[in-house]
The first five atom37 places (N, CA, C, CB, O) and aatype in JSON, in Angstrom:
{
  "aatype": [20, 20, 20, 20, 20, 20, 20, 20, 20, 20, 20, 20, 20, 20, 20, 20, 20, 20, 20, 20, 20, 20, 20, 20, 20, 20, 20, 20, 20, 20, 20, 20, 20, 20, 20, 20, 20, 20, 20, 20, 20, 20, 20, 20, 20, 20, 20, 20, 20, 20, 20, 20, 20, 20, 20, 20, 20, 20, 20, 20, 20, 20, 20, 20, 20, 20, 20, 20, 20, 20, 20, 20, 20, 20, 20],
  "atom_mask": [
    [1, 1, 1, 1, 1],
    [1, 1, 1, 1, 1],
    [1, 1, 1, 1, 1],
    [1, 1, 1, 1, 1],
    [1, 1, 1, 1, 1],
    [1, 1, 1, 1, 1],
    [1, 1, 1, 1, 1],
    [1, 1, 1, 1, 1],
    [1, 1, 1, 1, 1],
    [1, 1, 1, 1, 1],
    [1, 1, 1, 1, 1],
    [1, 1, 1, 1, 1],
    [1, 1, 1, 1, 1],
    [1, 1, 1, 1, 1],
    [1, 1, 1, 1, 1],
    [1, 1, 1, 1, 1],
    [1, 1, 1, 1, 1],
    [1, 1, 1, 1, 1],
    [1, 1, 1, 1, 1],
    [1, 1, 1, 1, 1],
    [1, 1, 1, 1, 1],
    [1, 1, 1, 1, 1],
    [1, 1, 1, 1, 1],
    [1, 1, 1, 1, 1],
    [1, 1, 1, 1, 1],
    [1, 1, 1, 1, 1],
    [1, 1, 1, 1, 1],
    [1, 1, 1, 1, 1],
    [1, 1, 1, 1, 1],
    [1, 1, 1, 1, 1],
    [1, 1, 1, 1, 1],
    [1, 1, 1, 1, 1],
    [1, 1, 1, 1, 1],
    [1, 1, 1, 1, 1],
    [1, 1, 1, 1, 1],
    [1, 1, 1, 1, 1],
    [1, 1, 1, 1, 1],
    [1, 1, 1, 1, 1],
    [1, 1, 1, 1, 1],
    [1, 1, 1, 1, 1],
    [1, 1, 1, 1, 1],
    [1, 1, 1, 1, 1],
    [1, 1, 1, 1, 1],
    [1, 1, 1, 1, 1],
    [1, 1, 1, 1, 1],
    [1, 1, 1, 1, 1],
    [1, 1, 1, 1, 1],
    [1, 1, 1, 1, 1],
    [1, 1, 1, 1, 1],
    [1, 1, 1, 1, 1],
    [1, 1, 1, 1, 1],
    [1, 1, 1, 1, 1],
    [1, 1, 1, 1, 1],
    [1, 1, 1, 1, 1],
    [1, 1, 1, 1, 1],
    [1, 1, 1, 1, 1],
    [1, 1, 1, 1, 1],
    [1, 1, 1, 1, 1],
    [1, 1, 1, 1, 1],
    [1, 1, 1, 1, 1],
    [1, 1, 1, 1, 1],
    [1, 1, 1, 1, 1],
    [1, 1, 1, 1, 1],
    [1, 1, 1, 1, 1],
    [1, 1, 1, 1, 1],
    [1, 1, 1, 1, 1],
    [1, 1, 1, 1, 1],
    [1, 1, 1, 1, 1],
    [1, 1, 1, 1, 1],
    [1, 1, 1, 1, 1],
    [1, 1, 1, 1, 1],
    [1, 1, 1, 1, 1],
    [1, 1, 1, 1, 1],
    [1, 1, 1, 1, 1],
    [1, 1, 1, 1, 1]
  ],
  "atom_positions": [
    [[-1.89, 11.51, -17.63], [-2.97, 11.38, -16.58], [-3.53, 9.96, -16.57], [-4.15, 12.41, -16.85], [-3.84, 9.43, -17.64]],
    [[-3.68, 9.34, -15.47], [-4.22, 7.99, -15.4], [-5.72, 8.08, -15.4], [-3.71, 7.23, -14.16], [-6.3, 8.94, -14.74]],
    [[-6.31, 7.23, -16.11], [-7.79, 7.2, -16.11], [-8.42, 6.95, -14.87], [-8.27, 6.25, -17.0], [-9.49, 7.53, -14.68]],
    [[-7.94, 6.15, -13.95], [-8.52, 5.96, -12.72], [-8.72, 7.18, -11.84], [-7.78, 5.03, -12.06], [-9.64, 7.27, -11.04]],
    [[-7.77, 8.12, -12.06], [-7.88, 9.41, -11.24], [-8.61, 10.47, -11.86], [-6.57, 9.95, -10.91], [-8.71, 11.56, -11.29]],
    [[-9.17, 10.25, -13.07], [-9.86, 11.24, -13.77], [-11.31, 11.33, -13.25], [-9.81, 10.95, -15.25], [-11.97, 10.32, -13.01]],
    [[-11.77, 12.61, -13.09], [-13.15, 12.71, -12.54], [-14.3, 12.15, -13.5], [-13.43, 14.21, -12.24], [-15.37, 11.77, -13.04]],
    [[-14.0, 12.14, -14.78], [-15.0, 11.58, -15.71], [-15.18, 10.02, -15.47], [-14.54, 11.87, -17.22], [-16.26, 9.45, -15.57]],
    [[-14.09, 9.45, -15.16], [-14.05, 7.96, -14.85], [-15.06, 7.67, -13.7], [-12.54, 7.47, -14.4], [-15.86, 6.73, -13.79]],
    [[-15.01, 8.5, -12.61], [-15.93, 8.24, -11.5], [-17.29, 8.64, -11.86], [-15.52, 8.95, -10.26], [-18.22, 8.01, -11.37]],
    [[-17.53, 9.65, -12.69], [-18.88, 10.01, -13.14], [-19.39, 8.94, -13.95], [-18.93, 11.3, -13.9], [-20.58, 8.65, -13.86]],
    [[-18.58, 8.27, -14.79], [-19.01, 7.2, -15.57], [-19.42, 5.97, -14.7], [-17.93, 6.86, -16.55], [-20.45, 5.35, -14.98]],
    [[-18.66, 5.63, -13.71], [-19.06, 4.58, -12.71], [-20.27, 4.95, -12.01], [-18.0, 4.32, -11.7], [-21.07, 4.04, -11.77]],
    [[-20.55, 6.11, -11.63], [-21.82, 6.36, -10.92], [-23.04, 6.19, -11.91], [-21.81, 7.84, -10.28], [-24.05, 5.58, -11.55]],
    [[-22.93, 6.71, -13.12], [-23.98, 6.6, -14.08], [-24.27, 5.12, -14.37], [-23.61, 7.36, -15.35], [-25.42, 4.68, -14.32]],
    [[-23.24, 4.4, -14.67], [-23.44, 3.01, -15.06], [-23.86, 2.2, -13.86], [-22.17, 2.42, -15.68], [-24.66, 1.28, -14.01]],
    [[-23.39, 2.49, -12.71], [-23.85, 1.83, -11.4], [-25.38, 2.05, -11.24], [-23.05, 2.45, -10.1], [-26.14, 1.12, -10.98]],
    [[-25.77, 3.29, -11.39], [-27.17, 3.63, -11.21], [-28.11, 2.94, -12.24], [-27.33, 5.12, -11.29], [-29.18, 2.43, -11.9]],
    [[-27.65, 2.95, -13.5], [-28.43, 2.3, -14.54], [-28.52, 0.8, -14.22], [-27.77, 2.53, -15.95], [-29.63, 0.27, -14.3]],
    [[-27.47, 0.09, -13.88], [-27.51, -1.32, -13.49], [-28.36, -1.51, -12.33], [-26.17, -1.86, -13.21], [-29.07, -2.51, -12.27]],
    [[-28.37, -0.61, -11.36], [-29.26, -0.81, -10.18], [-30.67, -0.82, -10.53], [-29.06, 0.24, -9.16], [-31.43, -1.67, -10.05]],
    [[-31.12, 0.18, -11.43], [-32.45, 0.2, -11.91], [-32.81, -1.04, -12.73], [-32.64, 1.42, -12.71], [-33.87, -1.65, -12.55]],
    [[-31.94, -1.37, -13.6], [-32.19, -2.57, -14.48], [-32.3, -3.91, -13.58], [-30.95, -2.72, -15.58], [-33.07, -4.83, -13.87]],
    [[-31.52, -3.94, -12.54], [-31.49, -5.1, -11.66], [-32.7, -5.22, -10.82], [-30.32, -5.07, -10.79], [-32.96, -6.31, -10.31]],
    [[-33.53, -4.12, -10.63], [-34.7, -4.32, -9.89], [-35.79, -4.9, -10.7], [-35.12, -3.09, -9.3], [-36.73, -5.5, -10.17]],
    [[-35.68, -4.72, -12.09], [-36.69, -5.35, -12.83], [-38.09, -4.79, -12.78], [-36.73, -6.63, -12.44], [-38.36, -3.9, -11.98]],
    [[-38.98, -5.29, -13.61], [-40.34, -4.89, -13.53], [-41.24, -6.16, -13.46], [-40.7, -4.0, -14.74], [-40.91, -7.19, -14.05]],
    [[-42.28, -6.08, -12.79], [-43.12, -7.18, -12.68], [-42.68, -8.35, -11.83], [-43.36, -7.61, -13.92], [-43.11, -9.5, -11.99]],
    [[-41.75, -7.95, -10.86], [-41.37, -8.91, -9.85], [-40.14, -9.79, -10.3], [-42.6, -9.79, -9.51], [-39.76, -10.7, -9.56]],
    [[-39.59, -9.55, -11.39], [-38.49, -10.37, -11.77], [-37.13, -9.62, -11.54], [-38.66, -10.8, -13.25], [-36.57, -8.95, -12.41]],
    [[-36.66, -9.81, -10.25], [-35.4, -9.19, -9.86], [-34.23, -9.94, -10.45], [-35.29, -9.13, -8.35], [-34.27, -11.14, -10.69]],
    [[-33.12, -9.13, -10.68], [-31.89, -9.73, -11.2], [-30.87, -9.28, -10.11], [-31.51, -9.23, -12.77], [-30.31, -8.18, -10.17]],
    [[-30.66, -10.19, -9.11], [-29.76, -9.79, -7.91], [-28.41, -9.47, -8.31], [-29.67, -10.9, -6.87], [-27.85, -8.51, -7.79]],
    [[-27.81, -10.21, -9.2], [-26.42, -10.04, -9.52], [-26.17, -8.77, -10.16], [-25.94, -11.09, -10.36], [-25.19, -8.11, -9.82]],
    [[-27.0, -8.33, -11.09], [-26.94, -7.12, -11.78], [-27.07, -5.93, -10.73], [-28.05, -7.09, -12.88], [-26.3, -4.97, -10.71]],
    [[-28.08, -6.09, -9.9], [-28.29, -5.17, -8.83], [-27.14, -4.93, -7.89], [-29.4, -5.61, -8.09], [-26.88, -3.81, -7.46]],
    [[-26.44, -6.06, -7.58], [-25.35, -5.93, -6.58], [-24.17, -5.27, -7.33], [-24.93, -7.38, -5.94], [-23.56, -4.36, -6.78]],
    [[-23.86, -5.69, -8.52], [-22.82, -5.05, -9.33], [-23.08, -3.57, -9.55], [-22.72, -5.74, -10.67], [-22.17, -2.74, -9.46]],
    [[-24.31, -3.26, -9.83], [-24.76, -1.84, -9.99], [-24.4, -1.05, -8.76], [-26.3, -1.75, -10.24], [-23.82, 0.02, -8.9]],
    [[-24.7, -1.51, -7.56], [-24.58, -0.86, -6.27], [-23.07, -0.75, -6.03], [-25.33, -1.67, -5.11], [-22.6, 0.3, -5.58]],
    [[-22.31, -1.81, -6.31], [-20.85, -1.74, -6.11], [-20.2, -0.65, -7.03], [-20.22, -3.14, -6.4], [-19.38, 0.15, -6.59]],
    [[-20.58, -0.67, -8.2], [-20.03, 0.43, -9.07], [-20.45, 1.91, -8.65], [-20.51, 0.17, -10.53], [-19.67, 2.85, -8.73]],
    [[-21.66, 2.02, -8.25], [-22.2, 3.19, -7.76], [-21.42, 3.73, -6.57], [-23.59, 2.97, -7.42], [-20.96, 4.87, -6.53]],
    [[-21.32, 2.84, -5.64], [-20.63, 3.24, -4.32], [-19.16, 3.47, -4.59], [-20.81, 2.12, -3.17], [-18.58, 4.37, -3.99]],
    [[-18.53, 2.7, -5.44], [-17.07, 2.99, -5.78], [-16.9, 4.31, -6.42], [-16.49, 1.93, -6.71], [-15.93, 5.01, -6.13]],
    [[-17.79, 4.69, -7.29], [-17.73, 5.9, -8.01], [-18.01, 7.12, -6.96], [-18.78, 5.84, -9.22], [-17.44, 8.2, -7.11]],
    [[-18.83, 6.89, -6.03], [-19.1, 7.95, -5.13], [-17.9, 8.04, -4.07], [-20.5, 7.72, -4.43], [-17.55, 9.13, -3.6]],
    [[-17.34, 6.93, -3.77], [-16.16, 6.96, -2.92], [-14.96, 7.69, -3.63], [-15.76, 5.51, -2.54], [-14.29, 8.52, -3.0]],
    [[-14.71, 7.4, -4.84], [-13.71, 8.02, -5.65], [-13.83, 9.5, -5.72], [-13.75, 7.47, -6.98], [-12.89, 10.27, -5.56]],
    [[-15.06, 9.85, -5.98], [-15.37, 11.28, -6.13], [-15.12, 12.07, -4.84], [-16.82, 11.45, -6.56], [-14.56, 13.16, -4.83]],
    [[-15.6, 11.42, -3.72], [-15.32, 12.04, -2.47], [-13.91, 12.28, -2.09], [-15.89, 11.3, -1.49], [-13.49, 13.35, -1.65]],
    [[-13.22, 11.26, -2.27], [-11.82, 11.25, -1.9], [-11.04, 12.21, -2.8], [-11.25, 9.82, -1.99], [-10.06, 12.81, -2.35]],
    [[-11.45, 12.37, -4.08], [-10.85, 13.36, -4.97], [-11.22, 14.71, -4.56], [-11.24, 13.15, -6.37], [-10.37, 15.59, -4.7]],
    [[-12.31, 15.01, -4.09], [-12.68, 16.35, -3.67], [-11.86, 16.69, -2.3], [-14.32, 16.43, -3.45], [-11.48, 17.85, -2.09]],
    [[-11.62, 15.73, -1.46], [-10.82, 16.07, -0.27], [-9.44, 16.31, -0.58], [-10.89, 15.03, 0.74], [-8.82, 17.15, 0.07]],
    [[-8.84, 15.58, -1.59], [-7.41, 15.81, -1.95], [-7.39, 17.13, -2.68], [-6.79, 14.61, -2.87], [-6.36, 17.79, -2.55]],
    [[-8.3, 17.6, -3.39], [-8.24, 18.89, -4.11], [-8.37, 20.12, -3.22], [-9.33, 18.93, -5.13], [-8.07, 21.24, -3.64]],
    [[-8.81, 19.9, -1.97], [-9.13, 21.07, -1.09], [-8.55, 20.86, 0.27], [-10.66, 21.31, -0.97], [-9.31, 20.88, 1.24]],
    [[-7.18, 20.66, 0.42], [-6.56, 20.48, 1.76], [-6.58, 21.67, 2.62], [-5.17, 20.06, 1.62], [-6.51, 21.55, 3.84]],
    [[-6.67, 22.87, 2.02], [-6.65, 24.05, 2.8], [-7.81, 24.16, 3.8], [-6.66, 25.21, 1.9], [-7.66, 24.73, 4.88]],
    [[-8.9, 23.64, 3.44], [-10.09, 23.75, 4.34], [-9.77, 22.86, 5.6], [-11.48, 23.24, 3.57], [-10.15, 23.3, 6.69]],
    [[-9.14, 21.72, 5.56], [-8.84, 20.97, 6.66], [-7.86, 21.75, 7.56], [-8.31, 19.66, 6.24], [-7.97, 21.59, 8.78]],
    [[-6.94, 22.55, 7.07], [-5.99, 23.3, 7.9], [-6.77, 24.34, 8.65], [-4.85, 23.95, 7.04], [-6.49, 24.55, 9.83]],
    [[-7.77, 25.04, 8.03], [-8.47, 26.09, 8.66], [-9.36, 25.41, 9.67], [-9.26, 26.97, 7.66], [-9.53, 25.99, 10.74]],
    [[-9.9, 24.35, 9.49], [-10.76, 23.75, 10.51], [-10.0, 23.33, 11.75], [-11.48, 22.56, 9.95], [-10.49, 23.45, 12.87]],
    [[-8.78, 22.81, 11.53], [-7.81, 22.5, 12.55], [-7.54, 23.69, 13.47], [-6.55, 22.03, 11.92], [-7.68, 23.62, 14.69]],
    [[-7.13, 24.8, 12.83], [-6.8, 26.01, 13.57], [-7.98, 26.59, 14.29], [-6.23, 27.02, 12.66], [-7.79, 27.21, 15.34]],
    [[-9.18, 26.44, 13.79], [-10.32, 26.82, 14.54], [-10.53, 26.01, 15.72], [-11.47, 26.8, 13.75], [-10.91, 26.57, 16.75]],
    [[-10.33, 24.71, 15.7], [-10.57, 23.89, 16.82], [-9.44, 24.25, 17.97], [-10.52, 22.33, 16.36], [-9.74, 24.26, 19.16]],
    [[-8.26, 24.52, 17.54], [-7.22, 24.86, 18.45], [-7.59, 26.15, 19.16], [-5.87, 24.97, 17.73], [-7.38, 26.23, 20.37]],
    [[-8.12, 27.14, 18.51], [-8.44, 28.39, 19.15], [-9.56, 28.22, 20.22], [-8.86, 29.42, 18.09], [-9.56, 28.83, 21.29]],
    [[-10.51, 27.33, 19.83], [-11.64, 27.08, 20.74], [-11.17, 26.39, 22.06], [-12.71, 26.18, 20.01], [-11.72, 26.67, 23.13]],
    [[-10.23, 25.56, 21.98], [-9.69, 24.84, 23.06], [-8.85, 25.72, 23.98], [-8.89, 23.72, 22.55], [-8.81, 25.48, 25.19]],
    [[-8.19, 26.73, 23.45], [-7.35, 27.69, 24.32], [-8.24, 28.7, 25.0], [-6.25, 28.48, 23.45], [-7.81, 29.25, 26.01]],
    [[-9.49, 29.01, 24.54], [-10.27, 30.0, 25.16], [-11.22, 29.37, 26.15], [-10.99, 30.79, 24.15], [-11.99, 30.07, 26.8]]
  ]
}
């Protein structure tokens, strides 16, 4: 199994990204914009990977939705 497709890899990215985003905000007005940007990028990539993995794991729901739309159009 490749690490990039493993769900824990995406969870790790989400957690690290969130921590970096909080650290990048800083306290007392000292922002660290590069850490903040990298944190948001990691967070968004982790969320994107998780969402695409969920969609691939449940293709049956898409087929049911398509058949429901076809029935509505014919009636």
